[in-house]
C-alpha positions as CSV (number, residue, x, y, z in Angstrom):
1,M,0.0,0.0,0.0
2,T,2.9,2.3,0.6
3,A,6.1,3.2,-1.2
4,E,9.2,3.1,1.0
5,A,11.4,6.1,0.4
6,P,15.1,5.1,0.4
7,A,17.0,6.2,3.5
8,P,20.8,6.5,3.2
9,H,22.9,4.5,5.6
10,A,24.3,6.5,8.5
11,E,25.7,5.7,11.9
12,Q,23.3,5.7,14.9
13,D,23.0,9.1,16.5
14,E,25.1,9.5,19.6
15,H,23.4,10.1,22.9
16,D,20.3,8.0,22.0
17,P,19.7,5.6,24.8
18,A,16.6,4.4,23.1
19,G,18.6,2.9,20.2
20,T,19.7,-0.7,20.1
21,P,21.7,-2.7,17.6
22,E,18.8,-5.1,16.9
23,A,15.5,-4.1,15.4
24,P,12.4,-5.4,17.1
25,S,10.6,-8.4,15.4
26,L,7.8,-7.5,13.1
27,D,5.7,-10.5,14.2
28,P,4.7,-10.4,17.8
29,V,5.3,-13.5,20.0
30,D,3.8,-14.4,23.3
31,P,4.4,-11.2,25.4
32,A,5.4,-13.1,28.5
33,A,8.0,-15.1,26.6
34,Y,9.2,-11.9,24.9
35,L,9.6,-10.2,28.2
36,R,11.6,-13.0,29.7
37,S,13.9,-13.0,26.7
38,F,14.2,-9.2,26.7
39,R,15.1,-9.1,30.4
40,G,17.7,-11.8,30.0
41,E,19.3,-9.9,27.1
42,T,19.1,-6.6,28.9
43,L,20.9,-8.1,32.0
44,R,23.6,-9.6,29.7
45,K,24.2,-6.2,28.0
46,A,24.3,-4.4,31.3
47,A,26.8,-6.9,32.7
48,T,29.0,-6.5,29.6
49,A,28.8,-2.7,29.8
50,L,29.7,-2.8,33.5
51,A,32.7,-5.1,32.8
52,E,34.0,-2.9,29.9
53,G,33.5,0.3,31.9
54,G,35.1,-1.1,34.9
55,A,38.1,-2.3,32.9
56,Y,38.5,1.2,31.4
57,V,38.3,2.9,34.8
58,T,40.9,0.5,36.2
59,T,43.2,0.9,33.3
60,R,42.9,4.7,33.6
61,A,43.5,4.7,37.3
62,L,46.6,2.5,36.9
63,A,48.0,4.8,34.2
64,Q,47.6,7.7,36.6
65,A,49.0,5.9,39.7
66,A,52.1,8.1,39.7
67,T,49.8,11.2,40.0
68,P,46.9,10.3,42.3
69,H,45.8,13.9,42.5
70,R,44.9,13.6,38.8
71,T,42.7,10.6,39.5
72,V,40.9,12.6,42.2
73,W,40.6,15.6,39.9
74,D,39.1,13.5,37.1
75,A,36.6,11.8,39.5
76,T,35.5,15.2,40.8
77,R,35.0,16.6,37.4
78,W,33.2,13.5,36.2
79,W,30.8,13.5,39.2
80,R,30.2,17.2,38.8
81,H,29.1,16.7,35.2
82,V,26.9,13.7,36.1
83,L,25.1,15.6,38.8
84,G,25.1,19.1,37.4
85,R,21.7,19.3,35.6
86,R,20.1,22.4,34.4
87,R,16.6,23.0,33.1
88,P,16.5,22.4,29.3
89,S,15.7,25.3,27.1
90,W,14.5,26.0,23.6
91,S,17.1,26.9,21.0
92,T,15.4,29.1,18.3
93,E,13.9,32.5,18.9
94,H,10.1,32.4,19.0
95,R,7.2,33.7,21.0
96,V,4.7,32.1,23.3
97,V,1.2,32.9,21.9
98,W,-0.8,31.6,24.8
99,E,-0.6,29.3,27.8
100,T,-3.1,27.1,29.6
101,P,-2.5,25.0,32.7
102,I,-1.8,22.0,30.4
103,A,0.0,23.4,27.4
104,R,1.6,26.4,25.7
105,L,1.5,27.3,22.1
106,R,4.9,28.5,20.7
107,D,5.1,30.3,17.4
108,F,8.2,30.0,15.2
109,T,6.7,32.0,12.3
110,A,9.2,34.8,13.0
111,G,7.0,37.4,11.2
112,A,6.7,35.4,8.0
113,T,3.6,36.3,5.9
114,D,4.0,33.6,3.2
115,D,0.7,32.2,1.9
116,V,1.4,28.7,3.0
117,V,-0.6,26.2,5.0
118,P,0.4,26.5,8.7
119,T,2.2,23.6,10.3
120,L,1.5,22.5,13.9
121,V,3.8,20.1,15.8
122,L,2.7,17.9,18.7
123,P,5.8,16.9,20.6
124,P,6.2,13.7,22.6
125,Q,4.6,13.7,26.1
126,A,6.4,11.1,28.1
127,G,7.7,12.8,31.2
128,H,10.2,15.1,29.3
129,D,10.2,18.7,28.1
130,S,8.7,19.4,24.7
131,C,11.9,21.4,23.7
132,I,13.1,18.1,22.1
133,V,11.6,19.5,18.8
134,D,14.0,22.5,19.1
135,F,16.8,20.8,20.9
136,G,19.8,22.7,19.5
137,P,21.0,25.1,16.8
138,T,21.7,22.2,14.5
139,Q,19.1,19.8,16.0
140,S,15.8,21.4,15.5
141,Q,12.7,20.0,13.8
142,M,11.2,23.5,13.9
143,Q,14.1,24.9,11.8
144,V,13.8,22.0,9.4
145,I,10.1,22.7,8.9
146,R,10.8,26.4,8.2
147,A,13.7,25.6,5.9
148,A,11.2,23.5,3.7
149,G,9.3,26.7,3.1
150,L,6.7,26.0,5.8
151,T,7.4,29.3,7.5
152,R,4.1,29.4,9.4
153,A,5.3,26.9,12.0
154,L,4.0,26.4,15.5
155,T,4.4,23.8,18.2
156,L,2.5,22.8,21.4
157,D,4.5,22.6,24.6
158,W,3.1,20.3,27.1
159,V,3.1,21.6,30.7
160,G,4.0,19.2,33.5
161,A,1.1,18.0,35.5
162,T,0.3,19.5,38.9
163,Q,-2.2,18.7,41.6
164,A,-4.5,21.2,39.8
165,T,-4.3,19.3,36.5
166,K,-4.1,15.7,37.6
167,G,-7.6,15.1,36.3
168,T,-6.8,16.2,32.7
169,T,-8.5,14.0,30.1
170,V,-7.7,13.1,26.5
171,E,-10.7,15.3,25.6
172,D,-8.9,18.2,27.3
173,Y,-5.9,17.6,25.1
174,V,-8.0,17.3,22.0
175,A,-9.5,20.7,22.9
176,V,-6.1,22.2,23.3
177,V,-5.1,20.9,19.8
178,D,-8.2,22.4,18.4
179,R,-7.5,25.8,19.9
180,A,-4.0,25.6,18.5
181,V,-5.3,24.9,15.1
182,D,-7.6,27.9,15.4
183,T,-4.7,30.1,16.3
184,A,-2.5,28.8,13.5
185,L,-5.1,29.6,11.0
186,E,-5.7,33.1,12.2
187,G,-4.9,35.8,9.6
188,T,-4.6,33.2,6.8
189,A,-7.0,32.2,4.0
190,H,-6.5,28.5,4.9
191,T,-8.9,26.2,6.6
192,T,-6.5,23.3,7.3
193,V,-3.1,22.7,8.9
194,N,-0.3,20.3,8.5
195,L,-0.1,18.2,11.7
196,V,3.3,16.7,12.7
197,G,3.1,14.3,15.6
198,D,6.1,12.8,17.4
199,C,5.6,9.6,19.5
200,Q,2.7,10.3,21.9
201,G,2.1,13.5,20.0
202,G,1.6,11.3,17.0
203,W,-1.2,9.2,18.3
204,L,-2.9,12.3,19.6
205,S,-2.5,13.9,16.2
206,A,-4.1,10.8,14.6
207,I,-7.0,11.0,17.1
208,Y,-7.5,14.7,16.4
209,A,-7.2,14.2,12.6
210,A,-9.8,11.4,12.7
211,L,-12.2,13.5,14.7
212,H,-11.6,16.6,12.5
213,P,-10.5,15.4,9.1
214,E,-11.8,18.6,7.5
215,R,-9.1,20.6,9.4
216,V,-6.1,18.6,8.4
217,N,-4.1,19.1,5.2
218,T,-1.4,16.5,5.8
219,L,-0.5,14.2,8.7
220,T,3.1,13.3,9.6
221,L,3.8,10.7,12.2
222,A,7.3,10.0,13.5
223,G,8.0,7.2,16.0
224,A,4.3,7.3,16.8
225,P,2.6,4.1,18.0
226,I,-0.7,3.6,16.1
227,D,-0.9,-0.2,16.3
228,F,0.3,-0.7,19.8
229,H,0.4,-4.5,19.6
230,A,2.5,-4.7,16.4
231,G,6.0,-6.0,16.7
232,D,7.8,-6.9,20.0
233,T,8.5,-4.1,22.5
234,A,9.2,-4.2,26.2
235,I,6.6,-1.5,26.8
236,G,3.9,-3.2,24.8
237,A,4.6,-6.7,26.2
238,S,4.8,-5.4,29.7
239,S,1.5,-3.5,29.5
240,R,-0.3,-6.6,28.0
241,V,1.1,-9.0,30.5
242,T,0.4,-6.7,33.5
243,S,-3.1,-5.9,32.3
244,R,-4.0,-9.6,31.9
245,R,-2.7,-10.6,35.3
246,Y,-3.5,-7.5,37.4
247,G,-5.6,-5.2,35.4
248,T,-4.7,-1.5,36.0
249,V,-3.8,-2.1,39.6
250,P,0.0,-1.6,39.2
251,Y,-0.5,1.6,37.1
252,R,-3.0,3.0,39.6
253,A,-0.5,2.3,42.4
254,M,2.2,4.4,40.6
255,V,-0.3,7.2,40.0
256,A,-1.3,7.0,43.7
257,M,2.4,7.4,44.6
258,G,2.4,10.5,42.5
259,R,-0.6,11.9,44.3
260,G,-2.8,11.5,41.3
261,N,-0.1,12.0,38.6
262,M,2.3,9.6,36.9
263,P,5.7,10.8,38.1
264,G,8.0,11.7,35.3
265,Q,10.8,10.2,37.3
266,F,9.1,6.8,37.1
267,V,8.8,7.2,33.3
268,L,12.5,8.0,33.1
269,N,13.5,5.1,35.3
270,G,11.5,2.8,33.0
271,F,13.4,4.1,29.9
272,I,16.8,3.6,31.7
273,A,15.8,0.1,32.8
274,M,15.2,-0.9,29.2
275,S,18.7,0.2,28.1
276,P,20.9,0.1,31.2
277,D,23.9,-0.7,29.0
278,A,23.4,2.6,27.2
279,E,23.3,4.5,30.4
280,I,26.5,2.9,31.7
281,A,28.3,3.4,28.4
282,K,27.2,7.1,28.3
283,H,28.9,7.8,31.6
284,V,32.0,5.9,30.8
285,D,32.2,7.8,27.5
286,L,32.1,11.0,29.6
287,L,35.1,9.9,31.5
288,R,36.9,9.2,28.3
289,H,36.3,12.7,27.0
290,L,36.7,14.8,30.2
291,D,39.2,17.0,28.4
292,D,37.1,17.5,25.3
293,P,34.9,20.6,25.7
294,A,32.7,19.8,22.7
295,A,32.0,16.3,24.0
296,I,31.2,17.6,27.4
297,A,28.8,20.2,26.0
298,R,27.0,17.4,24.0
299,Y,26.7,15.3,27.1
300,Q,25.4,18.1,29.2
301,A,22.8,19.2,26.7
302,F,21.4,15.8,26.3
303,E,21.4,15.0,30.1
304,D,19.8,18.3,30.8
305,W,16.9,17.3,28.6
306,F,16.8,13.6,29.4
307,K,17.1,13.8,33.2
308,H,14.7,16.8,33.6
309,T,11.4,15.2,34.1
310,Q,7.8,16.4,34.4
311,N,4.7,14.6,35.6
312,V,1.9,13.3,33.4
313,P,-1.7,13.7,34.5
314,G,-2.9,10.6,36.2
315,T,-6.3,10.4,34.6
316,F,-4.8,10.8,31.1
317,Y,-2.1,8.3,31.8
318,L,-4.5,5.6,33.0
319,W,-6.8,6.2,30.1
320,L,-4.0,5.6,27.5
321,V,-2.8,2.5,29.3
322,E,-6.3,1.0,29.2
323,H,-7.4,2.1,25.8
324,L,-4.2,2.3,23.7
325,F,-1.4,0.2,25.3
326,A,-3.6,-2.6,26.5
327,G,-6.8,-2.2,24.3
328,N,-5.1,-1.1,21.0
329,E,-8.4,0.6,20.3
330,L,-7.0,2.9,17.6
331,I,-6.6,-0.2,15.4
332,T,-9.6,-2.2,16.6
333,G,-11.9,0.7,15.9
334,D,-13.4,0.7,19.4
335,L,-11.8,4.0,20.6
336,E,-14.2,6.7,21.7
337,V,-13.2,10.3,22.6
338,G,-15.8,12.8,23.8
339,G,-18.6,10.4,22.9
340,R,-17.4,10.1,19.3
341,R,-15.9,7.0,17.7
342,V,-12.3,7.6,16.5
343,D,-12.3,6.2,12.9
344,L,-8.9,6.4,11.2
345,G,-10.7,5.5,8.0
346,A,-12.1,9.0,7.9
347,L,-8.6,10.3,7.0
348,E,-8.0,10.8,3.3
349,C,-5.2,13.4,3.5
350,P,-1.5,12.8,2.5
351,L,0.2,10.7,5.1
352,F,3.9,10.7,6.0
353,L,5.3,8.0,8.3
354,L,8.8,7.9,9.8
355,G,10.2,5.0,11.9
356,G,13.6,4.2,13.4
357,A,15.2,1.0,12.3
358,T,16.5,0.1,15.8
359,D,13.7,1.8,17.7
360,H,12.6,-0.6,20.5
361,I,10.2,2.0,22.0
362,T,8.1,2.3,18.8
363,P,9.3,-0.1,16.1
364,P,8.5,1.1,12.5
365,V,5.7,-1.4,12.1
366,Q,3.7,0.3,14.8
367,V,3.9,3.5,12.9
368,F,3.5,2.1,9.4
369,R,0.3,0.2,10.3
370,A,-1.4,3.6,10.1
371,A,-1.3,3.3,6.3
372,D,-3.6,0.2,6.5
373,A,-6.2,2.0,8.7
374,V,-6.7,5.3,6.8
375,S,-8.4,5.9,3.5
376,T,-5.6,8.0,2.0
377,P,-4.8,6.9,-1.6
378,A,-1.7,4.7,-1.8
379,E,0.1,7.2,-3.9
380,Q,-0.2,9.8,-1.2
381,V,1.3,7.6,1.6
382,W,5.1,7.9,2.2
383,T,7.1,5.8,4.6
384,R,10.8,6.2,5.6
385,T,12.9,4.1,7.9
386,A,15.8,6.0,9.5
387,P,18.9,4.4,11.0
388,G,19.1,4.6,14.8
389,G,16.7,4.5,17.7
390,H,13.7,6.4,19.1
391,L,15.0,9.7,20.3
392,G,17.2,10.1,17.3
393,L,14.1,10.5,15.2
394,F,13.3,13.8,16.9
395,M,16.7,15.3,17.8
396,G,19.3,13.3,16.0
397,N,21.6,15.0,13.5
398,Q,21.2,12.2,10.9
399,A,17.4,12.1,11.0
400,L,17.2,15.9,10.9
401,R,19.7,16.1,8.1
402,E,18.6,13.2,5.9
403,E,15.1,12.0,6.8
404,W,13.0,15.1,7.8
405,P,14.0,17.4,4.9
406,P,12.5,15.2,2.1
407,I,9.4,14.6,4.1
408,M,8.9,18.3,4.8
409,A,9.5,19.0,1.1
410,E,6.6,16.7,0.2
411,V,4.4,18.3,2.9
412,A,5.4,21.7,1.4
413,R,4.3,20.6,-2.0
414,F,0.8,20.1,-0.7
415,S,0.9,23.4,1.2
416,G,1.3,26.1,-1.5
417,V,5.1,26.3,-1.3
418,A,6.7,26.8,-4.6
419,A,9.3,24.2,-5.6
420,Q,12.2,26.8,-5.6
421,D,11.2,28.0,-2.1
422,A,11.2,24.5,-0.7
423,A,14.6,23.6,-2.2
């Protein structure tokens, strides 16, 4: 049904703990058996990383035995970098248009008045800051979108949950997206927007587009689970096994520990537990490059974003566990939001799908199954598979240099951007 756009080979992006050398299987096996295998492999990788890291530390210490003060100095610097976290920040100049208790709308249009369809980005919402879509001067989805000629570019910015917003529902988020679409269209002659959804922002984009197909010009989904049960993933297998054995009790317990919210730290701990070898290797690599300012800067920038967590509303979190992770209702057709059935078959707009070849959070098959659920003509469905893992899809140099520009160029073609402007 879809045509696979060729993706040039490139090395996996550095600082992507969500990337693994092996791609997940396309055919799901028994989730309990998969979990046992995954845990065993994870422990083996962690042990190997610990052994290799320990060997390097020992060798380094022995080499500096004649100058023990250097060893102490290195340890002090290393520990300071490991613990010295700052709040992550946005990279490109822009303005905040409005703010609600659950989201902000950030406008990157920078005064442009081009007559193009506006583009609205929905970032991931998994306990981290939304600035991943504008991570750095050379690692910015927002800049790539503008460079394609889509100069009317905006993004939502999810606000961490508080006691006042712990009861936020999926309907509340759909309403925020609808308001953002209204704002994006203000002052233009257009009636539709281009939606770009990353990971959780992707399935929310798909839900919104299915409920309001008349407001969506194109839909782009990157690393976004649409078929939550496709392929083998630790998150998917764990949610299915847990739901079968205990229902939602474990998830409700975590939300209770967060006083009604899912603590962002719990989400972070889960990501680290899935790739402990990457976490270990990252800190050993820091020790290797203590005298490299550029390497230190890259480490700090990523850790500032990765380790700065924010809570997810408990009501919303429990809803998505029940209806999406466990129920897979986007694909079964049973999902209802605001009393309305969410029918992906209502979508006929151009569809762009991007997956990561070694993404074990959202394997490509979970994204690409969207093509089978919509009514978009086959010639208007594009798929790309990028080298590397999950986070690299959104912030990685390779993906932003090689994968996103051709996708956005195609989006621009459907958005009133002249070919020479999009070049």
